[in-house]
TIDREN-76911 format. One line per 10 residues: number of its first residue (from 1); for each residue x, y, z of C-alpha. Coordinates in steps of 0.05 Angstrom, whole numbers, always signed. Each point is the difference from the previous one (the first is absolute). Example, Ala and Ser with C-alpha at 12.3 -4.5 7.8 and 13.67 -1.06 7.14 Angstrom:
TIDREN-76911
1> +246/-90/+156 | +27/+69/-13
//
This chain:
TIDREN-76911
1> -296/+985/+419 | +39/-27/-69 | +16/-77/-8 | +35/-40/-51 | +8/-74/-12 | +36/-40/-49 | -8/-72/-22 | +52/-42/-26 | +0/-69/-25 | +53/-52/-20
11> -7/-65/-37 | +50/-55/+16 | +10/-52/-41 | +34/-64/+8 | +14/-61/-48 | +17/-67/+14 | +29/-52/-49 | -21/-75/+5 | +17/-53/-47 | -36/-70/-11
21> -13/-48/-46 | -71/-22/-24 | -11/-76/-33 | -69/+1/-26 | -45/-61/-29 | -62/+13/-35 | -47/-49/-20 | -66/+28/-51 | -58/-34/-26 | -36/+39/-50
31> -74/-18/-19 | -18/+44/-63 | -42/+2/-54 | +5/+36/-69 | -45/+21/-56 | +31/+16/-70 | -20/+27/-71 | +30/-28/-61 | +15/+47/-57 | +29/-51/-55
41> +70/-27/+35 | -3/+49/+52 | -38/-1/+68 | -6/+37/+60 | -34/+14/+63 | -11/+11/+76 | +18/-52/+61 | -21/+4/+65 | +13/-40/+64 | +18/-17/+66
51> +75/-29/+27 | +7/-30/+69 | +76/+23/+17 | +38/-31/+58 | +66/+34/+25 | +48/-32/+39 | +56/+45/+32 | +60/-5/+34 | +34/+71/+19 | +67/+18/+46
61> -33/+67/+10 | -70/+32/-8 | -29/+75/+11 | -43/+1/+61 | -35/+64/+37 | +25/+5/+67 | -57/+32/+46 | +53/+17/+58 | +38/+54/-44 | -46/+4/-61
71> +46/-20/-56 | +11/-49/-49 | +50/-56/+20 | +32/-56/-31 | -8/-71/+37 | -1/-69/-8 | -67/-32/-1 | -19/-65/+19 | -38/-50/-47 | -61/+2/+23
81> +7/+83/-7 | +25/-13/-70 | -62/-36/-18 | -45/+47/+29 | +27/+61/-39 | +5/-48/-61 | -70/-23/-5 | -39/-44/-48 | -28/+40/-44 | -51/+10/-60
91> +18/+32/-63 | -37/+34/-57 | +20/-7/-64 | -17/+43/-64 | +33/-9/-70 | +4/+8/-71 | +14/-62/-48 | +26/+22/-70 | +11/-63/-39 | +20/-26/-68
101> -21/-64/-34 | +65/-23/-28 | -25/-68/-26 | -68/-39/+5 | +11/-21/+78 | +54/+43/+15 | +1/+74/+25 | +46/+48/+36 | -36/+42/+52 | +29/+62/+35
111> -36/+18/+70 | +14/+59/+32 | -29/-6/+70 | -15/+43/+68 | -8/-39/+66 | -29/+33/+69 | -8/-16/+67 | -81/-19/+4 | -1/-34/+72 | +49/-22/+40
121> +1/-37/+75 | +50/+45/+31 | -45/+60/+11 | -5/-3/+76 | +82/+5/-1 | +21/+73/+10 | +58/-13/-56 | -15/-45/-55 | +24/-5/-73 | -49/+13/-59
131> +17/-27/-70 | -1/+41/-64 | +27/-27/-65 | +6/+24/-76 | +19/-61/-38 | +12/-14/-78 | -16/-70/-18 | +17/-39/-63 | -34/-61/-28 | +14/-49/-52
141> -66/-45/+3 | -26/-46/-36 | -68/-26/-17 | -35/-68/-4
//
């Protein structure tokens, strides 16, 4: 008895194009502490903290997971669905301050920083946005 079996696999790809426009408003309140070491007119040190971030989004089209055909599709979300997708978040903040004392009370500070999502209130939602920011801050500071 002789038997031969062949299996053929075929991958089918499809593409859907969707266009949309988002309008986002973000309000962030940081609370940071820093330690500086002085070296003549120069100073520097680490900066850490937390920031509360609230985003409000108006969107004409968003990507959603469609359970029926197991695909990602574009759909218009209600304002309550958008609020669950962009929840109130607590960000961790780490940075480095490098500064120069220009005069007795005036200094210039350059601060690269990184913010990452530490906690958000949308963990119960299947799809939610998590913030991550790289930034660079320039300060002109006056001490009294």
